[in-house]
C-alpha positions in Angstrom: -18.1 -36.9 -30.0 -14.4 -38.3 -29.2 -13.3 -39.2 -25.9 -11.1 -36.7 -24.6 -7.5 -36.9 -24.6 -5.9 -37.7 -21.5 -3.1 -34.9 -21.1 0.4 -35.6 -20.0 0.6 -34.4 -16.5 2.6 -32.0 -15.1 6.6 -32.1 -15.0 7.0 -32.8 -11.0 9.8 -30.1 -9.4 13.1 -31.4 -9.5 14.8 -31.2 -6.4 18.4 -31.4 -5.5 21.3 -31.4 -2.9 22.6 -28.7 -2.3 26.3 -28.2 -2.4 27.9 -25.9 0.3 30.8 -24.9 -1.1 29.6 -24.2 -4.5 25.9 -23.0 -4.2 26.5 -20.7 -1.0 29.2 -18.8 -2.0 26.9 -17.6 -5.5 23.8 -17.0 -3.5 22.6 -13.6 -2.9 21.4 -12.8 0.8 18.5 -10.3 0.7 19.5 -7.0 2.9 17.0 -7.6 5.7 18.0 -11.9 5.5 21.6 -9.7 6.4 20.0 -8.2 9.2 17.5 -11.2 10.5 20.8 -13.3 10.5 22.7 -10.7 12.5 19.7 -10.2 15.1 20.3 -13.4 15.9 24.5 -13.5 16.2 23.8 -10.7 18.2 21.5 -12.0 20.6 23.7 -14.8 21.1 26.6 -12.8 21.4 24.9 -11.4 24.2 24.1 -14.5 25.8 27.6 -16.0 25.5 29.1 -12.9 26.9 26.8 -12.7 29.9 29.1 -13.4 32.9 31.4 -10.5 31.2 28.3 -8.3 31.9 28.2 -10.0 35.0 31.7 -9.0 35.9 32.0 -5.5 34.6 27.9 -4.6 36.3 29.1 -5.8 39.6 33.0 -4.3 39.9 32.0 -1.4 38.3 29.1 -0.8 41.4 30.5 -2.8 44.2 32.7 -0.4 45.4 35.4 2.5 44.8 38.1 0.8 44.7 36.6 -2.1 42.9 35.7 0.8 40.0 39.6 1.5 40.5 40.2 -2.2 39.3 37.3 -2.1 36.7 38.8 0.7 35.1 42.7 -0.1 35.4 41.2 -3.7 33.6 40.1 -1.4 30.7 43.4 0.5 30.5 45.9 -2.2 31.7 44.4 -5.4 30.5 44.3 -7.9 33.3 46.9 -11.3 33.5 47.6 -11.6 29.7 44.8 -10.0 28.3 45.7 -6.6 27.2 43.4 -3.3 28.1 42.6 -3.1 24.4 41.3 -6.7 24.0 39.0 -6.4 26.6 37.5 -2.7 24.5 37.1 -4.7 22.3 34.7 -7.1 23.8 33.1 -4.9 24.9 32.9 -3.0 21.4 31.7 -6.1 20.2 28.6 -5.9 23.8 28.0 -2.5 22.3 27.4 -2.9 18.6 25.4 -6.5 19.8 23.6 -4.3 22.5 22.6 -1.9 19.7 22.0 -4.3 16.9 19.4 -6.6 18.8 17.7 -3.1 19.9 17.3 -1.5 16.6 16.9 -5.1 14.8 13.9 -5.9 17.5 12.4 -2.3 17.2 11.8 -2.9 13.5 10.5 -6.3 13.8 7.7 -4.7 16.4 7.5 -1.9 14.1 6.4 -4.6 11.2 4.2 -6.4 13.6 2.3 -3.2 14.3 1.9 -2.0 11.4 1.6 -5.4 9.3 4.3 -3.0 7.7 5.9 -6.6 5.3 6.6 -5.8 1.6 9.9 -5.9 0.0 10.6 -2.0 -0.4 10.1 -1.5 3.3 11.8 -4.8 4.5 15.2 -3.7 2.2 14.8 0.1 3.4 13.9 -0.7 7.0 17.2 -3.1 7.2 19.4 -0.5 5.7 18.3 2.2 8.4 18.9 -0.9 10.6 22.8 -1.5 10.0 23.2 2.4 9.6 21.7 3.2 12.7 24.1 0.0 14.6 26.9 0.9 13.0 27.1 4.3 13.8 26.0 4.3 17.2 29.2 1.8 17.6 31.6 3.8 15.9 29.8 7.1 18.2 30.1 5.0 21.2 33.7 3.0 20.4 35.4 6.5 19.6 34.0 7.0 23.5 35.4 4.2 25.1 38.9 4.6 22.9 39.2 8.0 24.0 39.0 9.5 21.0 36.6 12.4 22.3 
């Protein structure tokens, strides 16, 4: 009997640096990844705009005079900021809240049902984006006085 011939070692994986300007634009993020990133962005947006949220809440419920001031800021603006710009910030907050809520419910559903599959991730991400954008459009139309 002859001695076993040692086999060649398995090739080691090759790691390379990622060139951000060349590699990242060509990377195609799955829809579930887009929803995950937007979930983080919407949370950060709500956190950063918390002073605006508190101002809106306080001004809208303090008194009739402060509510009138609140309405005038949304209609005519405040200082150098026009009213449509204030409405855009409010619309961004509406989107952030709706997207964060729906994406959070999606994550809870996946955690409770152990529904972790590629197909469910793709379909639930599409539903999350569709619902959050459709509800934002409907509430944005109301905010800008289209109905």
